[in-house]
C-alpha angles and dihedrals in degrees: 000000000000117000124222131237098273090058095044087062090049090053087053090056092048091051090053091051092050092054091050097045102033133275089252089081094058098086091048092050093047092050092050091050093055096042118119090216136056119191091345093308127101112264108252092206090057091048092047091051091054088059099038125107116198120241109219094194142000093205122095121239096048132114107294099204089111089061096059093092089050089053089053090051091052091051113163097341113148095204124031117192112211112192136195129217090213132024095233119035122126096223095052090052097044091047089056090057092044094050093044093051089050092049092048093049100039108023106030100250114162110174132066108197122193138193087253135113117286090234094053090049090056091054093053093044093051088056090049092051099043107023090224112147135010121302094221095049093046092048090049093050096044098040100037113139093013129105087245092068087103139114092256092066092045086056091051093049092047092051091049092051092048090049090054092048091053095040108036090163095059108031125178125229139215117217133184114208102182137091119280103277140179086013149346106215129215088246089059092052087048090062087066100038095045090054091053091045091055099043106026108014091169089067096051098089090053092048090048090054092049091053094045110120092016101062114115118016100199095174123012092202091057089044089057086062089071115100112275093240091055092050091049090050092050090048091054090051091049089055090049088052089053090053090049095051091045090058095049103076116180132202094269111071096196093049090050094050091051093048090052091049091050089051089047091055091053091049092047091051095048091046093052092048090051091068115100096245091183089065110086090206091058096050097079090048091050093046091049089051091049093051089047089053093050091050093047092050092048093048091046090055093046093050094045098046103025087223124153105235139205107211115204120197142123115295093256091060101045098042127086090241133022128236088233104041094170088066098031104035094169123018135213087248091056091050091049091050087054090052103036105022112196090354086081118073124181122207119194131201130219131177137191103214145339145084137312145163124264139134138249089236127025097228101035144034133044131298109259142170124277127176132205130189129227117316114267126240111278094036120111090237094056092064095036089056093058091071108109095244119084091216124012147144135219140189106243092196094060100033120122115278094255091053093048091048091051093046089051093063120095113241137157109283133179109251108161124183136157096328133052142214089049128151119255117267122248101238137169099202096205092057093055107038142032094205130028130203116197123194124192098212137009135183134205118281118262125261112244116266117248 
């Protein structure tokens, strides 16, 4: 089988060593490289190679024959979580579009869900369904301040809109499953109050009073500057507003369900912002709540629509277990497994080297480029990158025993989010994901075009 470029360079290094040490060593080296055992134990690289399926491209719009095995691994899953080892690498983002397009065209998937506010997801989806507006302007408004405010996501949104134009009978949807950050606009609050005004106008004054002081949240970071007691009081009122809306059913079932979900998003956001995020002891509780919210919103959408969904988020959120369990004690993926069982399937990403976007501080500053070299010995990626394919994926569940055993051991693993530098996570890949995609090299995501 043909070897790729990264292994051609390795063969060059081996050839140099042979010249220096004597050609007599070549047969011994070749035999050791092909051996199924190392030090009396089965070679994990050989076992990983037996499970690996080569990725021919990470770019959308190419031949998808190399994704057929991935489709078989996904099987009849209703929600597929597709992670990312950084929040801002081109190849992770383009692979999400490539995989989603394949799942839409070959397996009947209809929703792309993102670690984005519920309200922003509605704005993007309304464009997809109606075609009103400009894709770039809508993406800029909905994704501003996030690592997804990049050309790769404009491409995804444009493809989804074009698909809907060509296939009005089987449209695709965009959904945000996260809390309302960086803002909850007055227009979004109006989605709730206007529903009550139309269906139960007598309840509108009470609802208006409950939202007083909360509506709108123009900037969640400024909102966090309010005294903790005030934020807790406003959160309690937001939950009372949710109870009120939930008890005011109108004649249109679908309209009622959406109004309740919008009110729920407001309550979820206010509740999250009522945690004392300056208290280190409160952070794991807040993060657990956030992951629970994302899972509940995803499950709500799936139940209501019946759609098969691709769920995009950072590895820590889609996996069954996080690389930093002290901060993320229970993940969105774990909650979805509780709800959906085997109908939920998480796919993780790893990479050997390259560039990505992150920030100097998690809650401030701009997204900027960082670069890391090849993974060091002892890291998961160091061994994963020895597989003969430059880019590949494998089904952890069906991998040879030696591969599964190796994947079940906790090792340092790159897991980069909103702040860098940050130490590697301690991750046992097999305990977090059902499927793994490994990429040799990544680069930072592209700035949006003017």
